[in-house]
C-alpha positions as CSV (number, residue, x, y, z in Angstrom):
1,M,150.8,33.3,-99.8
2,S,149.6,35.8,-102.4
3,A,151.2,38.5,-104.5
4,H,150.7,42.0,-103.2
5,A,151.4,45.5,-104.6
6,V,150.8,49.1,-103.5
7,V,151.0,52.0,-105.9
8,R,150.6,55.6,-104.8
9,Q,149.9,58.8,-106.8
10,V,149.4,62.4,-105.8
11,L,146.5,63.9,-107.7
12,P,145.9,67.6,-108.4
13,V,142.3,67.6,-107.0
14,P,140.6,66.9,-103.6
15,A,139.8,63.3,-102.7
16,D,136.1,63.7,-103.4
17,V,136.6,64.9,-107.0
18,A,139.2,62.1,-107.7
19,F,136.9,59.4,-106.2
20,D,134.0,60.5,-108.4
21,V,136.1,60.6,-111.5
22,V,137.6,57.1,-110.9
23,H,134.1,55.6,-110.5
24,D,132.5,57.4,-113.4
25,Y,132.3,54.6,-115.8
26,A,130.8,56.8,-118.6
27,D,134.0,58.8,-118.5
28,R,136.5,56.1,-117.5
29,L,138.1,55.5,-120.9
30,R,139.2,59.1,-121.2
31,W,142.0,58.5,-118.8
32,D,142.3,54.7,-118.0
33,T,145.3,53.4,-120.0
34,L,144.4,49.8,-119.3
35,L,140.9,49.6,-120.5
36,R,139.0,49.4,-123.9
37,E,135.6,49.0,-122.2
38,A,134.3,49.6,-118.7
39,F,130.7,49.5,-117.3
40,T,128.6,48.5,-114.4
41,V,126.2,45.6,-114.9
42,G,122.8,47.0,-115.7
43,G,124.2,50.5,-115.7
44,A,123.8,50.6,-111.9
45,P,125.7,53.4,-110.1
46,P,128.7,52.1,-108.2
47,A,127.8,50.8,-104.8
48,R,128.5,47.9,-102.5
49,G,127.3,44.7,-104.2
50,V,127.3,46.3,-107.7
51,E,129.3,44.4,-110.4
52,A,131.5,46.0,-113.0
53,V,133.0,44.7,-116.2
54,C,136.4,45.9,-117.3
55,R,138.0,44.8,-120.6
56,A,141.7,45.4,-121.0
57,R,143.1,46.8,-124.3
58,W,144.2,44.1,-126.7
59,T,147.8,45.2,-126.4
60,L,147.6,44.3,-122.7
61,G,146.1,40.8,-123.2
62,G,142.5,41.8,-123.7
63,L,141.4,40.0,-120.5
64,T,138.0,40.7,-119.1
65,F,137.5,41.2,-115.4
66,R,134.1,41.1,-113.7
67,T,134.4,42.4,-110.2
68,R,132.0,43.2,-107.4
69,Y,132.3,46.2,-105.1
70,V,132.7,44.8,-101.6
71,T,133.3,48.3,-100.1
72,F,132.1,51.6,-101.4
73,R,132.6,54.6,-99.1
74,P,132.8,57.8,-101.0
75,P,135.0,59.8,-101.1
76,H,137.6,57.6,-99.4
77,L,137.5,53.9,-100.1
78,A,136.3,51.5,-102.8
79,A,137.3,47.8,-102.9
80,V,136.5,45.1,-105.4
81,T,137.0,41.4,-105.8
82,L,137.1,39.3,-108.9
83,T,133.8,37.4,-109.6
84,S,134.6,36.0,-113.0
85,R,136.8,33.0,-113.7
86,S,140.3,33.7,-114.9
87,P,142.9,31.4,-116.4
88,F,145.7,33.3,-114.6
89,F,144.2,34.2,-111.2
90,A,142.7,31.9,-108.5
91,G,141.8,35.0,-106.5
92,W,142.1,38.8,-107.1
93,A,141.1,41.8,-105.1
94,A,142.0,45.5,-105.1
95,S,141.2,48.7,-103.2
96,M,141.6,52.4,-103.9
97,R,142.0,54.7,-100.9
98,H,141.8,58.5,-101.3
99,R,142.9,61.1,-98.8
100,D,143.2,64.8,-98.9
101,L,146.7,66.2,-98.6
102,D,145.7,69.9,-98.5
103,G,142.8,71.9,-99.9
104,E,143.8,71.3,-103.5
105,R,145.5,67.9,-103.7
106,S,144.9,64.3,-102.7
107,E,146.7,61.0,-102.8
108,V,145.3,57.7,-104.1
109,V,146.7,54.4,-102.9
110,Y,145.9,51.4,-105.1
111,T,146.4,48.1,-103.3
112,L,146.3,44.8,-105.2
113,T,146.4,41.2,-103.9
114,F,146.1,38.1,-106.0
115,T,146.9,34.4,-106.3
116,G,148.2,33.1,-109.5
117,A,146.8,30.1,-111.4
118,P,147.0,27.4,-112.4
119,A,148.6,26.0,-109.2
120,P,151.7,24.4,-110.8
121,L,152.5,27.8,-112.4
122,R,151.5,30.0,-109.5
123,R,154.9,31.5,-108.7
124,P,156.0,32.4,-112.3
125,V,152.4,33.7,-113.1
126,E,152.5,35.9,-109.9
127,A,156.0,37.2,-110.7
128,V,155.1,38.2,-114.2
129,A,151.7,39.6,-113.3
130,L,153.0,41.5,-110.4
131,R,155.5,43.3,-112.6
132,V,152.9,44.1,-115.2
133,F,150.3,45.2,-112.6
134,R,152.8,47.5,-110.9
135,W,153.9,49.1,-114.2
136,E,150.4,49.5,-115.6
137,T,148.9,50.7,-112.4
138,G,151.6,53.4,-112.1
139,R,150.9,54.3,-115.7
140,R,147.1,54.4,-115.1
141,L,147.4,56.6,-112.0
142,R,149.8,59.0,-113.7
143,A,147.3,59.2,-116.6
144,L,144.5,59.9,-114.1
145,A,146.6,62.7,-112.6
146,G,147.2,64.2,-116.0
147,Y,143.6,63.9,-116.9
148,L,142.6,65.6,-113.7
149,E,145.2,68.3,-114.2
150,G,143.9,69.1,-117.6
151,S,140.3,69.0,-116.6
152,A,140.3,69.9,-112.9
153,A,137.8,72.7,-113.5
154,G,135.6,70.5,-115.6
155,A,135.8,67.6,-113.1
156,A,134.9,69.9,-110.2
157,G,132.0,71.3,-112.3
158,R,130.7,67.8,-113.0
159,V,130.8,66.8,-109.4
160,A,129.1,70.1,-108.3
161,A,126.3,69.5,-110.8
162,R,125.5,66.1,-109.3
């Protein structure tokens, strides 16, 4: 059995714009409340098989996660799995699904599944981590919505220029 969480957020832009902003590592720190550093290995554009490194802010433990995209289907779905060793997780995977609600708004659904470690402390690690992940993921997605609200025209312009 693993810990599992689902967090949803309505975003003030269409799914294709939101998807591109989420996976734009050069711009990620402008909105992501969890991270102090984020990049893809070798500067590769996000795609299936590409690895990304995300380092949490020191106030959130400073942990480094190295993940690999196992699914990358713009503008609707991206999923990653943990490839680095972690003292707290035996396994960790997450996905982000984007869907249009109307011509101007979309919804992002962040799904997270993980197994706590070490084995003797699995249940308490999962209980604490699940609360922290739910709280921080909600905060991150609200920050993304605020960023997109404040820069919707700028984000749409960046996407159109690609």
